[in-house]
C-alpha positions in Angstrom: 33.1 -8.0 91.8 35.5 -7.3 88.9 33.2 -8.9 86.4 30.4 -6.6 87.6 32.5 -3.5 87.0 33.7 -4.8 83.6 30.0 -5.3 82.5 29.1 -1.8 83.7 32.1 -0.3 81.9 31.3 -2.2 78.7 27.7 -0.9 78.8 28.8 2.7 79.3 31.4 2.3 76.5 28.8 0.9 74.1 26.3 3.7 74.9 29.0 6.4 74.3 30.2 4.8 71.0 26.6 4.4 69.8 25.7 8.0 70.5 28.9 9.1 68.7 28.1 7.0 65.6 24.5 8.3 65.5 25.7 11.9 65.9 28.3 11.6 63.1 25.8 9.9 60.8 23.4 12.8 61.4 26.1 15.3 60.5 27.1 13.4 57.4 23.4 13.3 56.3 23.0 17.0 56.9 26.2 17.8 54.8 24.9 16.0 51.7 22.9 18.1 49.3 19.2 17.4 49.3 18.6 18.9 45.8 20.7 19.7 42.8 21.5 23.3 42.1 19.0 25.5 40.2 21.8 27.8 38.8 25.5 27.6 38.5 27.5 29.5 41.1 28.3 33.1 40.1 32.1 32.5 40.2 31.8 29.9 37.4 29.7 32.0 35.0 31.2 33.5 32.0 33.2 32.5 28.9 36.3 30.5 29.5 39.0 29.4 27.0 41.4 26.6 26.8 44.0 26.1 24.1 44.8 22.4 23.4 45.9 20.4 20.4 46.4 23.6 18.3 42.8 24.8 18.7 40.7 26.8 21.1 38.0 25.2 23.3 35.3 27.6 24.5 33.3 26.9 27.7 30.4 29.2 28.3 28.6 28.9 31.6 25.5 30.9 32.2 23.1 30.8 35.2 21.2 27.8 33.8 23.3 26.3 30.9 26.7 25.0 30.0 28.0 25.2 26.5 31.2 23.2 26.2 32.6 23.6 22.7 29.3 23.3 20.9 27.6 20.8 23.3 24.9 22.8 25.1 22.9 21.5 28.0 20.7 23.1 30.6 20.7 22.5 34.3 17.6 21.4 36.2 17.0 21.2 39.9 16.0 17.7 41.0 15.5 16.1 44.4 18.3 13.7 45.4 18.6 10.8 45.1 17.4 10.8 41.5 14.7 8.3 40.5 13.6 8.4 36.9 12.0 6.1 34.4 13.4 5.0 31.1 10.9 7.3 29.4 12.2 10.3 31.3 15.8 9.4 30.3 14.9 9.3 26.6 12.8 12.5 26.7 15.6 14.7 28.2 19.0 13.4 27.1 20.8 16.8 27.5 19.6 17.8 31.0 22.4 18.5 33.4 22.4 18.3 37.2 24.9 20.2 39.3 25.6 20.1 43.0 28.3 21.4 45.4 31.0 19.0 46.6 33.8 19.5 49.1 37.0 17.8 47.9 40.8 18.4 48.3 40.2 21.4 50.7 38.1 23.2 48.2 34.6 23.7 47.0 33.7 22.3 43.7 30.6 22.1 41.5 30.0 18.6 40.1 28.3 18.7 36.8 26.9 15.5 35.2 24.2 14.4 32.8 21.1 13.5 34.9 20.9 10.1 33.3 24.5 9.1 33.3 26.1 6.4 35.5 27.9 7.4 38.7 31.5 8.6 38.1 30.8 10.4 34.8 30.9 14.1 34.6 33.2 16.9 35.6 34.1 19.1 38.5 34.6 22.8 38.2 35.8 25.6 40.4 37.2 29.0 40.1 40.6 29.6 41.6 43.1 32.5 41.8 46.5 31.5 40.5 49.7 33.5 40.1 50.6 33.3 36.4 53.3 35.4 34.8 53.6 37.6 37.9 49.9 38.4 38.1 47.0 36.9 40.0 44.5 35.6 37.5 41.1 34.0 37.9 41.1 30.5 36.4 38.5 27.8 35.9 40.0 24.5 37.1 38.5 21.4 35.5 38.8 17.9 36.9 37.2 14.6 35.7 37.8 10.9 35.8 38.0 8.5 38.6 41.1 9.9 40.2 40.0 13.5 40.0 43.2 14.9 38.6 43.2 18.4 37.1 42.6 18.0 33.4 43.4 21.6 32.8 42.5 25.2 33.4 40.6 27.7 31.4 41.2 31.4 31.1 39.0 34.4 30.5 40.7 35.4 27.2 42.0 33.5 24.2 45.3 35.3 24.4 46.0 34.0 27.9 44.8 30.5 27.0 47.2 30.3 24.1 50.1 31.9 26.1 49.8 29.5 29.1 48.5 26.5 27.2 50.8 24.1 29.1 50.2 25.6 32.6 50.2 22.9 35.3 48.2 23.3 38.5 49.4 21.5 41.6 46.5 19.8 43.4 
């Protein structure tokens, strides 16, 4: 009698766990982007400045292109996962792809070359930070395997130089 009840409980438990796993997988699949972004988010657009190693670094982000200190590349919407031939990789070496990512309780935009290996690229987001007694919009930049903040960019050269050593806690 006990064995019969144990078998029934095991069947019920496996059905419940199976349904939960299937449901969570469906939610995870729905959360992943199906296509890369056509345009960069409005909050990222504009001209941003960093001051490092005694020189200015300018980052210009428009609706469809990113110009990072002279390296200009355009973003292109592509279906994910990316499948491309070697000829496509050679034909368009400066195409970018961008897609939204949730990380560290925030929304980021991941930007990478469309023919690079996984892990390369950078993450951008606009944040509001209290600097010098005022709330300022900053462009937070992360890259690398550990996703640590590389730095922040300001909307003016004067602020970039003044707060060149500003550290963001993430």
